[in-house]
C-alpha positions in Angstrom: 24.6 13.9 7.7 26.1 12.7 10.7 25.5 9.0 10.2 26.6 8.0 13.7 23.8 10.2 15.2 21.0 8.6 13.1 22.7 5.5 14.3 23.0 6.0 17.9 19.4 7.7 18.0 17.8 4.9 16.0 19.5 2.8 18.5 18.2 4.0 21.8 14.6 3.3 20.8 15.3 -0.4 19.6 16.4 -0.8 22.8 13.5 1.0 24.9 10.8 -1.5 22.4 13.1 -4.7 23.0 12.5 -4.3 26.5 8.4 -4.3 26.1 6.4 -7.0 26.7 5.6 -8.7 23.4 1.8 -9.4 24.6 -0.7 -10.4 22.6 -3.6 -7.3 22.2 -6.6 -7.3 24.3 -8.6 -5.8 21.5 -8.7 -9.1 19.3 -11.2 -7.1 16.8 -8.9 -4.0 16.4 -6.9 -4.4 13.3 -3.0 -3.2 13.3 -3.7 -0.6 10.8 -3.9 3.2 11.6 -4.2 6.5 10.0 -3.7 10.4 11.2 -2.4 13.8 10.9 -1.0 16.3 13.1 -0.6 20.4 13.5 2.4 21.9 15.8 5.1 24.6 15.8 8.4 24.1 14.8 11.6 25.7 15.3 14.8 25.6 13.5 18.2 25.9 15.2 21.1 27.3 13.8 19.1 30.0 11.4 16.7 32.4 12.3 18.0 33.2 15.5 18.8 36.6 14.4 17.7 39.1 11.8 14.8 36.6 11.1 11.5 34.4 12.3 10.6 31.3 11.7 7.1 30.5 10.2 6.4 28.2 13.1 3.2 26.3 11.5 4.2 22.4 10.8 2.1 19.7 10.0 2.2 16.0 8.9 0.2 12.8 7.7 0.9 9.3 8.3 0.0 5.9 8.4 1.2 3.1 10.6 0.8 -0.6 11.4 1.3 -2.2 15.0 3.0 -5.3 15.4 1.7 -5.8 19.0 0.4 -3.6 21.3 3.7 -1.9 21.8 6.0 -2.1 19.0 4.8 -0.8 15.5 6.5 1.1 12.2 5.5 3.8 10.7 5.3 6.2 7.5 4.2 9.9 6.6 4.9 13.0 5.2 5.8 16.1 7.0 6.5 19.7 6.2 8.4 21.7 8.8 7.2 25.2 7.8 9.6 28.2 7.0 12.5 30.1 8.4 13.2 33.8 6.8 16.4 35.4 8.0 19.2 37.3 7.3 22.6 36.7 8.0 25.8 39.2 6.8 23.6 40.9 4.2 21.9 37.9 2.5 18.2 37.1 3.3 17.3 33.6 3.2 13.4 32.0 3.5 13.8 27.9 3.4 11.9 25.6 4.2 12.3 21.6 4.9 9.6 18.8 3.9 9.7 15.1 2.8 9.0 11.4 3.3 9.3 9.5 7.0 9.9 6.0 8.0 10.1 5.1 11.7 9.7 2.8 14.4 7.2 3.7 17.3 7.2 2.1 20.8 4.1 2.7 23.2 4.1 2.1 26.8 0.3 1.8 28.0 -0.2 3.6 31.2 -3.3 3.4 34.0 -6.6 4.0 32.1 -6.5 5.5 28.8 -3.3 7.1 29.1 0.1 6.0 27.0 3.6 7.0 26.7 5.5 6.6 23.0 8.9 7.0 21.6 9.7 6.7 18.0 12.9 7.1 15.7 13.3 7.1 12.3 14.5 9.2 9.0 13.5 11.8 6.8 14.0 12.0 3.4 13.6 16.0 2.7 14.0 18.4 0.3 15.6 21.8 1.5 14.2 24.6 -0.6 16.0 27.9 0.0 15.8 31.5 -1.6 18.5 33.8 -1.0 18.9 37.5 -1.7 22.2 39.2 -1.5 22.9 43.1 -3.3 19.6 42.6 -5.3 20.3 39.5 -6.9 18.4 36.6 -5.9 18.8 32.9 -6.4 16.9 29.9 -5.3 17.9 25.9 -5.1 16.8 22.9 -3.7 19.1 19.8 -2.4 17.9 16.2 -1.3 19.3 14.2 1.9 18.7 12.0 4.9 18.0 13.4 8.3 17.5 11.1 11.7 14.8 12.0 13.9 13.8 10.8 17.4 11.0 11.4 19.5 8.8 11.1 22.6 5.0 11.6 23.3 2.1 11.2 26.0 -1.4 9.9 24.6 -4.9 10.1 25.6 -7.5 6.9 23.6 -10.9 8.9 23.5 -12.1 5.4 22.4 -10.5 2.2 21.8 -10.1 3.9 18.0 -9.5 7.5 18.5 -6.1 8.7 20.3 -5.0 11.9 20.8 -1.1 12.5 21.3 1.3 15.5 22.4 4.5 15.2 20.1 8.3 16.4 20.8 10.1 15.8 17.7 14.2 16.3 17.0 15.4 16.6 13.8 19.2 16.7 12.9 21.3 17.7 10.1 18.8 19.5 8.0 21.7 20.6 5.9 22.6 21.6 2.4 25.6 21.1 0.2 24.4 23.2 -2.8 27.1 24.6 -4.9 24.8 27.8 -6.0 24.1 28.2 -2.5 25.6 31.8 -1.3 25.9 30.7 2.1 25.1 27.5 2.8 21.9 25.9 5.5 23.3 23.6 8.8 20.4 23.1 11.2 18.7 21.1 13.4 14.8 21.2 14.7 12.3 21.2 17.3 8.8 20.0 16.9 6.2 20.4 19.4 2.7 19.7 18.3 -0.7 17.4 18.6 -1.5 14.1 17.0 -4.9 12.7 16.1 -5.0 9.1 14.6 -7.6 6.4 13.8 -7.2 2.7 14.5 -9.2 0.6 12.1 -11.1 -2.1 13.2 -13.8 -2.7 16.0 -13.1 -3.3 19.8 -13.8 -6.9 21.3 -17.0 -6.3 23.3 -16.8 -7.0 27.1 -18.7 -10.0 28.2 -20.7 -9.9 31.2 -19.5 -11.7 34.1 -21.8 -14.7 34.9 -21.6 -17.7 36.7 -19.7 -20.7 35.1 -22.0 -23.5 33.5 -20.2 -26.3 32.3 -21.9 -27.6 29.1 -20.5 -30.3 26.8 -19.5 -28.5 23.7 -22.2 -29.4 20.4 -21.6 -29.3 17.1 -25.1 -29.5 15.6 -23.8 -29.7 11.8 -21.0 -31.8 12.0 -18.6 -29.2 10.7 -15.8 -29.5 13.2 -16.9 -26.1 14.7 -19.2 -26.0 18.0 -22.3 -24.5 18.2 -21.1 -21.4 20.5 -18.9 -20.2 17.9 -20.6 -21.4 15.0 -21.9 -18.1 13.0 -23.6 -20.2 10.3 -25.2 -23.2 12.2 -26.6 -24.8 9.0 -23.6 -25.2 6.7 -23.8 -29.0 4.7 -21.6 -31.2 5.8 -20.0 -31.5 2.1 -18.6 -27.6 2.4 -15.3 -26.9 4.1 -15.8 -24.1 6.5 -13.4 -21.2 8.1 -13.2 -21.0 11.9 -16.7 -19.3 12.6 -18.2 -22.2 10.6 -19.1 -20.7 7.2 -18.4 -22.2 4.1 -15.2 -21.1 2.4 -16.5 -19.9 -1.4 -13.6 -19.5 -4.1 -14.5 -17.4 -7.1 -14.2 -20.0 -10.7 -12.8 -19.4 -13.9 -15.5 -19.6 -17.1 -14.2 -19.0 -20.9 -16.0 -17.0 -22.6 -16.0 -18.0 -26.6 -15.6 -14.9 -28.8 -16.0 -17.4 -32.0 -12.6 -18.6 -34.1 -10.4 -15.7 -33.8 -7.6 -16.6 -36.1 -4.9 -15.4 -37.6 -2.6 -15.8 -41.0 0.7 -17.4 -40.5 3.7 -15.3 -38.8 1.1 -12.5 -38.5 -0.4 -10.6 -35.2 -3.1 -8.9 -37.3 -6.7 -8.9 -36.2 -8.7 -9.4 -39.7 -11.8 -7.3 -39.7 -14.2 -10.0 -40.0 -13.7 -10.9 -36.1 -14.2 -7.3 -34.3 -17.9 -8.3 -34.7 -16.8 -11.5 -31.8 -14.4 -9.1 -30.1 -17.1 -6.8 -29.9 -19.5 -9.3 -28.3 -17.1 -10.3 -25.6 -17.3 -6.1 -24.7 -21.0 -6.0 -24.3 -20.5 -9.1 -22.0 -17.9 -7.0 -20.0 -20.5 -4.2 -19.8 -22.7 -6.0 -18.9 -20.7 -7.9 -16.1 -18.4 -4.7 -14.6 -16.7 -6.8 -11.6 -15.3 -9.6 -14.6 -12.1 -9.0 -16.0 -10.4 -10.9 -19.0 -7.2 -12.5 -19.9 -6.5 -12.3 -23.8 -4.7 -15.8 -24.2 -2.5 -15.7 -27.8 -1.6 -19.3 -29.0 1.0 -20.2 -31.9 1.0 -23.1 -34.3 4.3 -25.8 -34.2 5.8 -24.3 -36.8 9.6 -22.8 -36.6 11.4 -22.1 -33.5 9.3 -22.0 -29.8 11.1 -18.8 -28.6 9.7 -17.0 -31.9 6.1 -18.4 -31.9 6.1 -17.3 -28.1 6.7 -13.6 -28.6 4.3 -14.0 -31.9 1.2 -15.1 -29.6 2.5 -12.0 -27.1 1.3 -9.9 -29.9 -1.7 -11.5 -31.1 -2.9 -11.8 -27.3 -1.8 -8.1 -27.4 -3.2 -7.1 -30.6 -7.0 -8.2 -29.7 -6.5 -6.2 -25.9 -5.8 -3.3 -27.7 -8.9 -3.5 -29.5 -11.2 -4.2 -26.4 -9.7 -1.5 -24.6 -9.2 1.2 -27.5 -12.1 1.0 -29.6 -14.5 -0.8 -27.7 -13.6 1.0 -24.3 -13.0 -1.6 -21.6 -10.7 -0.2 -19.1 -7.2 -1.4 -19.3 -7.4 -3.0 -15.6 -9.7 -5.6 -16.6 -7.8 -7.0 -19.6 -4.9 -8.5 -19.4 -2.6 -10.6 -22.3 -0.6 -13.4 -22.6 1.0 -15.4 -25.1 1.6 -19.5 -24.7 3.5 -20.3 -28.0 2.7 -23.7 -29.1 2.1 -25.0 -25.4 -1.4 -25.4 -25.6 -2.3 -26.4 -28.9 -6.1 -27.7 -29.5 -5.2 -29.7 -32.2 -2.6 -32.2 -32.4 0.0 -32.5 -35.6 1.6 -30.6 -38.2 -1.4 -31.0 -40.3 -2.2 -27.3 -42.6 -5.5 -27.8 -40.7 -3.6 -28.2 -37.2 -1.5 -25.4 -38.0 -4.3 -22.8 -38.8 -6.7 -23.9 -35.9 -4.0 -23.3 -33.3 -3.4 -19.6 -34.8 -5.6 -18.3 -32.2 -6.4 -16.3 -29.3 -9.0 -17.4 -26.8 -11.0 -15.2 -24.1 -11.1 -16.5 -20.6 -13.3 -14.2 -18.4 -12.9 -14.3 -14.5 -16.4 -14.0 -13.1 -17.5 -13.3 -9.1 -19.4 -16.4 -9.3 -18.9 -17.8 -6.2 -18.9 -21.8 -5.2 -18.4 -23.8 -2.3 -14.8 -25.6 -1.6 -16.1 -28.8 -1.2 -14.4 -31.2 1.4 
């Protein structure tokens, strides 16, 4: 692959997009994210030009993020289609596909029209089947290839956009040792792409005669009534930019009983399974809740060893929740805290026994307002 070509083509688009205005988006309610798909035709240069033909159909899917109205980044997956040809008596059937990452520049025109430019790299997989003198072989090679392109777009709505695209891929090559004749190709793509940008376009305000009035904040929350979407917020609550109370999730401890361990052991005794089952039933009744199993150890031995032992104790209880009682792994976490959080101070036999334990900390979705 020609790295100099790739750098030059990428630099062209970077220079182009750096000259575009960096004004803020006019449609403030649209998100910067979009997704889309495209379908078109592709032509491999240098191959399939004699004694062969291209399967012209190519497609791609992609997702992007617009930093502003003029500049963004895009990732995707592209299939450039097949090419069949015969050279020096060797028949070939090759195709290139892979993931892409690139930069996108957009220049809005009058009305709903726009121009675009792009450049990036494709991590492609080139697969080829060859046949010569009745013997067949196939191989697959992976490498990076630069691409650049341009397009013309039309917005049916603020969200929905159709573009006619041209892209040039260079150095779609392979260096396979087992290839009878290596493939060295460039590619030209023409196609249509439909994309959807998430969000709701900002409403166009009606033109009315200006009326000068003093701003009013009826509920004394710091947000004037003309922007306050929650006009009766208690004065003790912190509010967001539109005057609504800010809430936070709170953590509650669910007592699973006195699950204790023998000295230097992470084995859960059978007698405690009922307590773990009670916690599982509580989680099943509240599928939005998650739980942290926190393991602890007594202050006997080296702190590093006790930290590892507390991890094992937490993981042992978590495994029972998941394997025996069917709680999803995504809802259960296990962490060891060693001797850092004793519930009984001192070095007595009773203190050590009490501190060899686990606790279950259930994170609920119960919301409470954040106070000033």
